[in-house]
C-alpha positions as a LaTeX table, in Angstrom:
\begin{tabular}{lrrr}
\hline
Residue & $x$ (\AA) & $y$ (\AA) & $z$ (\AA) \\
\hline
Met1 & $-4.83$ & 13.66 & $-1.07$ \\
Val2 & $-5.99$ & 10.00 & $-0.88$ \\
Ile3 & $-7.46$ & 10.16 & $-4.22$ \\
Asn4 & $-4.39$ & 11.58 & $-5.76$ \\
Lys5 & $-1.78$ & 9.13 & $-4.38$ \\
Leu6 & $-4.23$ & 6.17 & $-5.28$ \\
Lys7 & $-4.45$ & 7.51 & $-8.79$ \\
Glu8 & $-0.62$ & 7.73 & $-8.94$ \\
Trp9 & 0.03 & 4.28 & $-7.83$ \\
Asp10 & $-2.77$ & 2.97 & $-10.07$ \\
Gly11 & $-1.14$ & 4.73 & $-12.95$ \\
Arg12 & 2.33 & 3.06 & $-11.87$ \\
Phe13 & 1.44 & $-0.30$ & $-11.35$ \\
Gly14 & $-2.48$ & $-1.00$ & $-11.74$ \\
Leu15 & $-4.59$ & $-1.44$ & $-8.65$ \\
Val16 & $-7.93$ & $-3.41$ & $-8.63$ \\
Tyr17 & $-9.73$ & $-2.21$ & $-5.45$ \\
Arg18 & $-11.07$ & $-4.74$ & $-3.30$ \\
Gly19 & $-12.71$ & $-2.30$ & $-1.02$ \\
Ile20 & $-12.78$ & 1.18 & 0.17 \\
Ala21 & $-14.12$ & 3.10 & 3.07 \\
Phe22 & $-13.65$ & 6.15 & 4.85 \\
Asp23 & $-10.56$ & 5.22 & 6.79 \\
Trp24 & $-9.40$ & 2.11 & 4.72 \\
Val25 & $-8.52$ & 0.73 & 1.29 \\
Glu26 & $-7.46$ & $-2.56$ & $-0.03$ \\
Ala27 & $-6.30$ & $-3.39$ & $-3.66$ \\
Glu28 & $-4.49$ & $-5.84$ & $-5.54$ \\
Phe29 & $-1.49$ & $-4.99$ & $-7.79$ \\
Lys30 & $-1.66$ & $-5.89$ & $-11.47$ \\
Thr31 & 2.02 & $-5.23$ & $-11.68$ \\
Gln32 & 3.90 & $-5.59$ & $-8.47$ \\
Pro33 & 6.37 & $-2.80$ & $-7.67$ \\
Pro34 & 9.66 & $-3.73$ & $-9.02$ \\
Asp35 & 11.27 & $-2.62$ & $-5.71$ \\
Met36 & 8.83 & $-3.44$ & $-3.14$ \\
Leu37 & 11.10 & $-2.20$ & $-0.23$ \\
Ala38 & 11.15 & 1.13 & $-1.99$ \\
Phe39 & 7.49 & 1.39 & $-2.34$ \\
Ala40 & 6.79 & 0.09 & 1.17 \\
Lys41 & 8.80 & 3.28 & 2.13 \\
Glu42 & 6.75 & 5.43 & 0.26 \\
Val43 & 3.89 & 3.74 & 1.69 \\
Tyr44 & 4.84 & 4.33 & 4.88 \\
Gln45 & 5.48 & 7.98 & 4.68 \\
Phe46 & 1.92 & 8.42 & 3.20 \\
Cys47 & 0.27 & 5.82 & 5.71 \\
Ala48 & 2.38 & 5.26 & 8.62 \\
Asp49 & $-0.29$ & 3.18 & 10.44 \\
Val50 & 0.13 & 0.46 & 8.33 \\
Val51 & 3.74 & 0.08 & 9.97 \\
Asp52 & 3.46 & 1.57 & 13.06 \\
Gln53 & 0.25 & $-0.22$ & 14.28 \\
Gly54 & 0.48 & $-3.39$ & 12.09 \\
Thr55 & 3.72 & $-5.04$ & 10.20 \\
Glu56 & 6.33 & $-3.07$ & 12.81 \\
Thr57 & 8.87 & $-2.48$ & 10.13 \\
Val58 & 9.05 & $-1.27$ & 6.57 \\
Glu59 & 10.80 & $-4.31$ & 5.69 \\
Ala60 & 8.11 & $-6.45$ & 7.12 \\
Leu61 & 5.45 & $-4.31$ & 5.03 \\
Ala62 & 7.54 & $-4.92$ & 1.85 \\
Ala63 & 7.25 & $-8.75$ & 2.44 \\
Glu64 & 3.93 & $-9.05$ & 3.30 \\
Met65 & 2.82 & $-6.84$ & $-0.11$ \\
Lys66 & 5.17 & $-8.93$ & $-2.00$ \\
Arg67 & 3.68 & $-12.37$ & $-0.58$ \\
Thr68 & $-0.08$ & $-11.30$ & $-1.02$ \\
Asn69 & 0.10 & $-8.93$ & $-3.76$ \\
Val70 & $-1.87$ & $-6.70$ & $-1.93$ \\
Leu71 & $-1.74$ & $-2.83$ & $-0.83$ \\
Tyr72 & $-3.93$ & $-2.28$ & 2.18 \\
Leu73 & $-4.09$ & 1.17 & 3.78 \\
Trp74 & $-5.90$ & 2.53 & 6.92 \\
Trp75 & $-5.95$ & 5.59 & 9.12 \\
Asp76 & $-7.15$ & 6.16 & 12.61 \\
\hline
\end{tabular}
């Protein structure tokens, strides 16, 4: 499931992986999603921990990804 989702996002935006382990992934966007808020909602549905235990809001997640150009996911 995780690999399939990452392949989908890589096909849409291009991802350069910085690191991957059993419970986290970090990648840089080659092309930022044109609607970062919509993408952040998609990320939240896939990996709620990044908001619930991280940025606290989907809007803050969108702003962080836009500012850093990084997708970061982790699971407990």
